[in-house]
C-alpha positions, -999 to +999 in steps of 0.1 A: +238-039-086+241-076-074+274-088-059+295-117-070+281-151-059+315-167-054+323-174-017+344-147-002+341-122-031+322-090-027+329-073-061+299-059-079+316-044-110+321-062-143+297-090-135+283-118-157+250-136-153+247-173-149+241-193-181+205-205-188+198-237-169+176-252-197+199-245-226+233-253-209+226-275-178+262-288-176+277-253-178+252-241-153+262-267-128+299-259-132+292-222-125+272-232-094+298-256-080+325-230-086+309-206-061+317-231-033+285-222-013+265-248+005+229-252-006+233-224-031+206-221-058+213-193-083+185-170-093+180-148-123+200-120-106+230-142-096+263-131-112+300-139-111+325-110-115+353-108-142+381-115-116+373-152-119+378-155-156+410-156-177+418-129-202+413-153-231+378-160-219+365-126-230+352-117-265+380-103-286+357-080-306+346-062-274+381-057-263+391-044-297+361-020-297+372-006-263+407+000-276+395+016-309+365+036-298+375+045-262+348+065-245+324+061-275+320+024-267+306+024-232+305-012-221+306-022-184+326-054-191+335-073-222+312-102-230+323-138-224+329-163-252+304-191-256+309-220-232+332-201-208+335-214-173+351-195-143+385-210-133+402-184-111+391-186-074+399-151-060+387-140-026+381-102-025+368-095+010+395-071+023+415-098+042+452-101+046+473-132+040+467-146+075+429-146+070+423-118+094+401-089+084+421-058+077+410-023+087+407+004+061+430+034+062+416+067+075+397+088+051+422+117+053+451+094+044+433+079+015+425+114+001+461+124+004+473+093-014+447+099-042+459+135-046+495+124-049+485+099-075+465+125-095+495+149-093+519+123-107+495+114-135+491+150-145+529+155-147+532+124-169+504+137-191+521+171-195+554+155-204+538+133-230+520+163-246+554+182-248+571+152-264+542+148-288+544+185-298+581+183-304+576+152-326+548+166-347+558+203-350+573+197-385+543+178-399+517+193-422+486+206-405+457+189-422+420+195-416+393+176-433+356+173-424+331+148-437+310+169-460+330+202-463+361+207-484+390+225-468+422+235-486+453+229-466+487+244-474+520+226-470+541+240-443+572+218-444+591+194-466+588+157-462+615+131-457+615+095-447+627+104-412+595+124-406+575+092-410+597+065-396+614+078-365+617+044-349+651+029-358+637-007-352+609-002-377+607-028-404+579-041-426+568-077-418+571-101-447+586-073-468+596-096-497+561-111-499+543-077-498+561-063-529+564-094-551+533-087-571+540-068-603+518-057-632+530-054-668+498-038-681+479-018-655+449-012-676+441-049-681+446-059-644+417-064-619+407-033-600+424-032-566+423-007-538+450+003-513+451+023-481+475+052-484+486+077-458+483+114-468+519+122-458+532+094-479+511+104-509+522+141-509+559+130-511+552+119-547+544+155-558+579+169-561+583+174-599+559+189-624+545+165-650+546+191-678+581+207-675+598+185-649+605+216-628+603+217-590+568+220-574+567+250-551+531+248-539+507+220-534+474+216-516+450+187-510+414+183-501+389+155-498+356+150-517+340+121-498+365+093-501+383+109-531+415+128-525+424+157-549+459+173-550+465+207-566+501+215-575+520+245-590+555+244-602+582+272-604+574+278-641+537+286-633+522+253-645+493+240-624+478+205-623+451+186-605+452+149-595+423+127-583+427+094-564+397+080-582+382+083-617+356+111-614+326+119-635+301+148-632+282+132-603+301+105-584+336+090-582+339+055-594+352+043-561+322+058-543+299+035-562+321+004-555+323+012-518+285+018-514+276-013-533+301-034-512+285-021-480+251-032-493+262-067-505+281-074-473+251-068-452+268-041-431+249-011-419+263+022-431+263+036-395+285+007-385+309+013-414+309+050-405+321+042-370+349+021-384+360+050-407+358+074-378+379+053-355+405+049-383+403+086-393+395+074-428+379+101-451+345+089-463+313+102-479+282+110-460+249+091-456+232+114-481+257+104-508+253+067-499+215+069-504+219+087-538+243+060-550+219+033-539+189+048-556+207+057-589+230+027-594+229-002-569+191-008-566+183-007-603+212-030-611+202-055-585+166-055-597+177-060-633+199-090-624+171-105-602+146-104-631+171-120-654+180-148-630+144-154-622+134-157-658+162-183-663+150-203-632+114-203-644+124-216-678+144-244-661+115-253-639+091-255-669+115-277-689+120-301-659+082-306-656+084-310-618+081-282-593+089-290-556+089-258-535+100-250-500+085-219-484+090-200-452+083-165-439+104-140-420+091-110-399+109-077-393+104-081-355+093-110-332+059-113-316+026-097-327+041-062-333+056-071-368+048-047-396+064-065-425+066-101-436+088-116-463+077-150-477+102-168-499+098-198-523+128-220-531+131-248-557+141-279-538+157-296-568+180-267-578+183-249-544+175-215-561+151-189-550+120-189-573+102-158-559+095-138-528+068-116-516+070-086-492+037-077-475+028-050-451+004-051-422-031-037-429-026-042-466-052-070-464-070-086-434-057-118-418-023-133-411+007-118-429+024-151-436-007-168-449-015-139-473+020-136-486+021-174-493-013-172-511+000-143-533+031-163-543+010-194-552-014-174-573+015-157-591+032-190-600+000-207-611-017-177-628+011-154-641+040-179-647+017-208-657+035-233-635+021-264-618+032-269-582+035-305-573+047-302-537+049-275-512+071-279-481+064-254-452+065-252-414+035-262-393+016-229-398-021-234-391-032-208-415-012-222-444-024-257-437-060-246-439-053-226-470-038-255-489-064-279-477-094-257-488-081-237-518-053-258-533-062-295-527-042-305-558-009-294-542+008-320-519+016-303-486+044-316-464+060-303-432+097-294-428+114-318-403+135-290-389+105-271-378+089-303-364+120-310-343+121-273-331+085-275-320+091-307-302+121-293-283+101-263-272+077-286-254+106-299-233+109-265-216+077-270-198+083-306-190+118-300-176+105-279-148+084-307-135+104-338-145+142-330-144+152-365-155+136-359-189+163-334-198+188-363-202+167-377-231+161-344-249+189-346-275+184-384-280+147-379-288+156-352-314+182-375-330+157-404-330+132-382-349+158-374-376+169-410-379+133-422-383+127-397-411+159-407-428+152-444-428+114-445-435+118-444-473+090-418-476+064-439-458+046-418-432+033-449-413+068-463-410+080-429-398+053-428-370+060-464-360+098-459-357+095-426-339+070-438-313+092-467-305+113-443-285+088-448-257+100-484-255+136-475-256+132-451-227+120-480-206+149-501-219+125-524-237+137-534-272+114-563-279+076-562-277+043-574-292+021-551-313-011-562-330-005-598-320+030-598-337+062-600-318+086-572-329+124-569-324+138-535-330+174-530-340+188-500-322+210-476-342+229-453-319 
């Protein structure tokens, strides 16, 4: 484990690596100067420990995960926020205030001090357990697992004092929280609330049939649904569900599963959230069944309907300009799937997409997926593609040039700028002064494309003029003509 690079600090726990020199040169220099070491050149293993950063410099999500998950979230040190710079210069080299090195205490003395500390902590823990037992001995003992259903009997009566023992407890913005009222519950929009079991069971005191006192009540969980069985002194029994239930699934289960899918959250991540909150929830098997029976068929039906409307709009407009791009399931040459998407430039809507798997057909995945989409639009949908905007993919360029010469092919400026910036990584290592012009050259490319009025020759002429600007030359002769370029910065 590398030690902290700051002068006088020998800590090797909770360390953070230096920022990338190519991506953040200014921040990299600030980290280097903060170390206060002469002729210091950080390497890939150079680090600075957490003692030199403020508490607000760390990522709030990591700190929250540590508090909620505890031992389940094993992270050596919370991550730093983007753009963070060390500001606290702390010397941790076992020296006293006079600057003289201090000697460590004998091993036997340190062991005795540690034993005393452990003894005090154990006594405090025992006292807290006793206080917790005295506080919770009147509460109902509830047991609920994820997939199994367990009936739990009520062992005590419930009062407001059992839930709010703190005399200073009060609800924040109490007036604002309870101002919303509904005259007709059936016609209102569906809303969901988080309810404590103890608070819920206090409502079951009187029988709904004969208004007599309830003498026995039990509750159990079916996934995210709570069921309460009650029996009154007259022998009437009733069953209450927290959600509308049919023969297969609860209505709320379908809403929760679909919301997880549409929000882009993984079910495993959502399950960790429920576990940390001790929120009853259905299993992964139930989630998959809901997806296959309800969510996926509904999404496919809506997609086909919207696509039909979009294709009718394109045919009526008589002009089809398409932007296409592919996305792999993993970087590099180990990708197994490729999703290629076509978007209508005029409306900004997705026209179609194609998912292709490796070894389905020989050749490049992105090229084959693009070819299938073009054939589908031209052959099946009877559309004429006027322009196709893509990245600088060599296979797609060759495909359009040889197989579809009637389609105008243009390159996306964003991909062109990205490719140009990649070339600076190799140049920066040999010519460090070029790094200062990196962002200016990228801005000049975008400005040239914006002011060329669609003329490719003007675009090339304006962009190559950056070579003159770098030399601080703004007036020159070209093809026997004297040119004066107005600089727009």
